[in-house]
VOBA-1610 file (N, C-alpha, C; in pm, whole numbers, padded with zeros to 5 digits, always signed):
BEGIN
Met+20165+11840+22092Met+20167+11884+21955Met+20270+11996+21942Thr+20339+11996+21833Thr+20436+12103+21811Thr+20368+12220+21744Ser+20423+12337+21766Ser+20362+12454+21705Ser+20433+12489+21575Ile+20362+12558+21490Ile+20415+12602+21361Ile+20416+12754+21364Ser+20524+12812+21321Ser+20530+12958+21320Ser+20426+13015+21226Lys+20373+13133+21261Lys+20266+13192+21183Lys+20310+13231+21043Asn+20439+13256+21023Asn+20483+13297+20891Asn+20515+13178+20800Gln+20501+13060+20852Gln+20524+12941+20770Gln+20403+12921+20680Ser+20423+12922+20551Ser+20311+12921+20459Ser+20261+12781+20427Arg+20344+12680+20444Arg+20307+12547+20399Arg+20354+12443+20498Pro+20269+12344+20529Pro+20311+12239+20619Pro+20430+12162+20561Arg+20521+12121+20649Arg+20639+12049+20604Arg+20621+11898+20609Thr+20528+11851+20691Thr+20506+11708+20705Thr+20357+11680+20722Leu+20322+11554+20719Leu+20185+11512+20743Leu+20137+11560+20879Glu+20222+11547+20980Glu+20185+11592+21115Glu+20154+11741+21117His+20236+11821+21050His+20211+11965+21046His+20078+11995+20976Glu+20051+11925+20869Glu+19927+11945+20795Glu+19806+11919+20885Leu+19810+11811+20961Leu+19699+11776+21048Leu+19690+11870+21168Glu+19804+11916+21219Glu+19804+12016+21326Glu+19737+12144+21279Glu+19762+12182+21155Glu+19699+12303+21100Glu+19547+12287+21093Leu+19501+12168+21060Leu+19358+12143+21056Leu+19297+12157+21196Leu+19366+12104+21296Leu+19317+12118+21434Leu+19316+12264+21476Arg+19418+12336+21439Arg+19427+12478+21472Arg+19318+12558+21401Ala+19290+12523+21275Ala+19186+12593+21198Ala+19049+12573+21262Ala+19030+12463+21332Ala+18904+12438+21404Ala+18900+12512+21537Lys+19003+12591+21563Lys+19013+12674+21683Lys+19008+12593+21813Leu+19081+12481+21812Leu+19092+12399+21933Leu+19208+12447+22018Ala+19187+12450+22147Ala+19296+12477+22241Ala+19391+12357+22237Asp+19512+12375+22288Asp+19612+12268+22283Asp+19561+12137+22342Lys+19501+12144+22460Lys+19450+12024+22527Lys+19341+11958+22444Gln+19252+12038+22386Gln+19146+11985+22300Gln+19205+11920+22176Ala+19303+11985+22115Ala+19367+11932+21996Ala+19436+11799+22025Arg+19500+11788+22140Arg+19565+11662+22175Arg+19463+11549+22188Ala+19349+11577+22250Ala+19245+11475+22266Ala+19192+11430+22130Val+19166+11525+22041Val+19115+11490+21908Val+19223+11417+21827Ala+19348+11459+21841Ala+19457+11391+21770Ala+19467+11245+21813Val+19450+11218+21941Val+19452+11080+21990Val+19333+11004+21931Arg+19217+11064+21932Arg+19096+11001+21880Arg+19111+10963+21732Leu+19163+11056+21654Leu+19172+11034+21510Leu+19299+10962+21467Gly+19390+10941+21560Gly+19516+10875+21525Gly+19618+10970+21467Trp+19596+11100+21483Trp+19686+11199+21426Trp+19806+11225+21516Asp+19812+11153+21626Asp+19932+11155+21709Asp+20033+11052+21658Gly+19995+10982+21551Gly+20082+10882+21488Gly+20063+10743+21542Arg+19988+10727+21649Arg+19975+10597+21715Arg+19856+10515+21669Gly+19775+10570+21582Gly+19656+10499+21535Gly+19532+10551+21605Ala+19419+10538+21538Ala+19291+10586+21589Ala+19256+10513+21718Ser+19186+10583+21807Ser+19147+10523+21934Ser+19000+10550+21964Ser+18951+10486+22067Ser+18811+10503+22106Ser+18790+10640+22170Leu+18665+10680+22177Leu+18632+10805+22245Leu+18677+10800+22392Ala+18658+10685+22454Ala+18696+10671+22595Ala+18846+10690+22615Thr+18925+10630+22530Thr+19072+10643+22541Thr+19114+10786+22517Ala+19060+10849+22413Ala+19095+10987+22382Ala+19053+11081+22495Ala+18936+11058+22550Ala+18887+11142+22659Ala+18976+11129+22783Ala+19017+11007+22812Ala+19099+10983+22931Ala+19236+11049+22921Thr+19288+11064+22801Thr+19422+11121+22786Thr+19429+11266+22831Glu+19319+11339+22819Glu+19319+11482+22853Glu+19215+11519+22958Gly+19147+11420+23015Gly+19052+11449+23122Gly+18917+11502+23075Tyr+18877+11467+22954Tyr+18747+11507+22901Tyr+18649+11390+22910Ser+18521+11420+22889Ser+18422+11314+22874Ser+18425+11266+22729Arg+18372+11146+22706Arg+18363+11096+22569Arg+18280+11190+22483Glu+18172+11242+22540Glu+18085+11334+22465Glu+18160+11461+22424Arg+18244+11512+22512Arg+18319+11633+22478Arg+18417+11607+22364Val+18484+11493+22367Val+18576+11459+22258Val+18498+11442+22128Arg+18380+11381+22134Arg+18297+11366+22015Arg+18259+11503+21958Gln+18224+11597+22046Gln+18190+11733+22002Gln+18309+11801+21936Leu+18427+11785+21995Leu+18547+11847+21939Leu+18582+11785+21804Glu+18569+11654+21794Glu+18594+11586+21666Glu+18496+11638+21561Glu+18371+11656+21598Glu+18270+11707+21504Glu+18306+11848+21458Arg+18363+11929+21546Arg+18406+12063+21508Arg+18514+12055+21400Val+18607+11963+21415Val+18713+11945+21315Val+18652+11899+21183Arg+18563+11803+21189Arg+18500+11751+21067Arg+18419+11861+20995Ala+18349+11943+21072Ala+18268+12050+21013Ala+18355+12159+20951Asn+18472+12181+21007Asn+18560+12288+20961Asn+18642+12247+20838Ala+18667+12119+20822Ala+18756+12071+20716Ala+18715+12116+20575Pro+18587+12113+20538Pro+18553+12155+20401Pro+18586+12301+20369Ser+18601+12384+20470Ser+18628+12525+20446Ser+18776+12556+20429Leu+18861+12457+20445Leu+19004+12480+20432Leu+19040+12511+20287Glu+19125+12609+20270Glu+19166+12648+20135Glu+19285+12566+20085Ala+19372+12528+20176Ala+19493+12456+20137Ala+19461+12312+20100Arg+19523+12266+19995Arg+19512+12127+19952Arg+19589+12039+20050Pro+19534+11925+20090Pro+19604+11837+20185Pro+19715+11757+20115Ala+19819+11826+20075Ala+19925+11766+19992Ala+19994+11648+20058His+20020+11656+20188His+20091+11546+20254His+20001+11424+20274Thr+19875+11447+20302Thr+19782+11335+20313Thr+19770+11266+20178Glu+19758+11344+20072Glu+19750+11287+19938Glu+19879+11211+19903Ala+19993+11270+19933Ala+20121+11205+19902Ala+20136+11074+19978Ala+20093+11071+20103Ala+20103+10949+20182Ala+20016+10839+20123Leu+19895+10874+20084Leu+19805+10775+20026Leu+19857+10724+19891Arg+19909+10815+19807Arg+19963+10772+19677Arg+20082+10677+19698Leu+20168+10708+19794Leu+20282+10622+19821Leu+20236+10483+19863Ile+20141+10476+19952Ile+20093+10346+19999Ile+20023+10270+19886Glu+19951+10342+19799Glu+19890+10276+19683Glu+19998+10213+19595Glu+20109+10283+19577Glu+20219+10229+19496Glu+20283+10107+19562Leu+20290+10106+19694Leu+20355+09998+19766Leu+20264+09878+19791Ala+20133+09898+19779Ala+20038+09791+19811Ala+20058+09670+19720Pro+20047+09550+19776Pro+20014+09520+19915Pro+20135+09541+20006Ile+20106+09591+20125Ile+20209+09620+20223Ile+20155+09590+20363Ala+20240+09537+20448Ala+20200+09511+20586Ala+20170+09643+20655Thr+20062+09647+20730Thr+20021+09768+20800Thr+20135+09823+20884Gly+20209+09737+20949Gly+20318+09781+21035Gly+20435+09844+20962Asp+20442+09827+20830Asp+20553+09884+20752Asp+20525+10024+20698Val+20400+10067+20704Val+20361+10196+20646Val+20439+10311+20707Gly+20445+10316+20839Gly+20510+10428+20906Gly+20653+10449+20863Ala+20728+10343+20850Ala+20868+10354+20809Ala+20878+10411+20667His+20791+10370+20579His+20793+10421+20441His+20757+10569+20435Leu+20664+10612+20519Leu+20628+10754+20522Leu+20745+10840+20570Val+20819+10789+20668Val+20936+10862+20717Val+21045+10865+20610Leu+21074+10750+20549Leu+21177+10743+20445Leu+21147+10835+20326Ala+21019+10851+20295Ala+20979+10938+20184Ala+20976+11086+20224Gly+20997+11114+20352Gly+20995+11253+20398Gly+20855+11310+20414Ile+20754+11227+20410Ile+20616+11272+20423Ile+20581+11294+20570Ser+20635+11211+20656Ser+20607+11215+20798Ser+20739+11225+20874Arg+20737+11288+20989Arg+20860+11301+21067Arg+20881+11184+21164Arg+20775+11105+21183Arg+20785+10985+21269Arg+20689+10880+21214Arg+20703+10760+21262Arg+20614+10653+21216Arg+20470+10693+21241Phe+20387+10676+21142Phe+20248+10719+21147Phe+20160+10601+21110Glu+20071+10561+21199Glu+19986+10444+21177Glu+19884+10470+21066Phe+19854+10368+20991Phe+19764+10376+20877Phe+19624+10422+20915Ser+19573+10380+21031Ser+19436+10418+21068Ser+19422+10569+21083Gly+19525+10636+21131Gly+19521+10783+21140Gly+19519+10847+21003Leu+19590+10788+20910Leu+19592+10839+20773Leu+19455+10820+20707Leu+19390+10707+20733Leu+19256+10685+20678Leu+19156+10787+20733Arg+19167+10817+20862Arg+19078+10919+20920Arg+19102+11055+20857Ala+19228+11088+20834Ala+19260+11216+20769Ala+19199+11221+20629Ala+19213+11113+20553Ala+19159+11108+20418Ala+19007+11125+20420Glu+18943+11059+20514Glu+18797+11069+20526Glu+18754+11214+20555Ile+18817+11275+20652Ile+18780+11410+20695Ile+18814+11514+20590Leu+18927+11496+20524Leu+18971+11593+20424Leu+18915+11567+20285Gly+18845+11456+20268Gly+18785+11425+20139Gly+18885+11383+20033Val+18990+11313+20076Val+19092+11267+19982Val+19057+11125+19937Asp+19038+11109+19807Asp+19004+10979+19751Asp+19125+10887+19753His+19098+10759+19771His+19204+10658+19765His+19140+10524+19734Cys+19221+10427+19707Cys+19169+10293+19676Cys+19234+10190+19768Leu+19244+10223+19897Leu+19313+10137+19992Leu+19216+10079+20095Glu+19247+09958+20136Glu+19175+09894+20245Glu+19275+09812+20326Glu+19242+09795+20454Glu+19328+09715+20542Glu+19249+09594+20586Arg+19312+09479+20575Arg+19249+09356+20621Arg+19357+09260+20667Asp+19338+09210+20787Asp+19430+09110+20842Asp+19574+09157+20842Gly+19595+09286+20873Gly+19730+09339+20884Gly+19798+09372+20753Val+19722+09369+20642Val+19778+09400+20510Val+19694+09509+20445Ile+19762+09606+20388Ile+19694+09712+20315Ile+19705+09679+20167Arg+19594+09687+20099Arg+19594+09660+19956Arg+19497+09753+19886Arg+19510+09757+19755Arg+19415+09833+19674Arg+19284+09757+19670Tyr+19173+09829+19656Tyr+19044+09762+19642Tyr+19051+09661+19529Gly+19001+09541+19556Gly+18996+09439+19453Gly+19128+09370+19425Gln+19236+09414+19488Gln+19365+09351+19464Gln+19375+09224+19549Arg+19419+09119+19488Arg+19435+08996+19563Arg+19568+08993+19634Leu+19568+08935+19751Leu+19694+08919+19823Leu+19780+08818+19751Arg+19908+08843+19748Arg+20000+08748+19683Arg+20005+08621+19764Gln+19992+08512+19695Gln+19996+08382+19761Gln+20140+08336+19771Glu+20177+08287+19887Glu+20311+08229+19905Glu+20317+08097+19831Ala+20428+08070+19770Ala+20447+07942+19703Ala+20446+07831+19806Ala+20368+07728+19781Ala+20357+07618+19879Ala+20475+07525+19872
//
């Protein structure tokens, strides 16, 4: 994880915003990396407790405890999750969109500094309480109730 200078008042990207959330939960660097892997905030997509634990040498239970600390701390944050909201609004505008295309659009829009998997963004929205109308099914993200476009036969 990259560090943010203490005098920086506002996150510059989605990754910075999520790093600040991990830091606000008072996680050490190694702990933050394990939780970032678990939640998909490393940009690679959400992973199992076992995978996240193995990346930093923790038990699954320890990663679960650390994740719970982040979830418990999130409601007390004063800053609005502007980048998480912007990412979700962009994807809502683009829907339907292939899951694999999301990361490139987030980078092009300047919201993310690297390709960021949709599952990590959904976890961020859940934890930060950001409303959205998106769902992923069969590799396609769409708005709730939106029908997939049918290819002409």
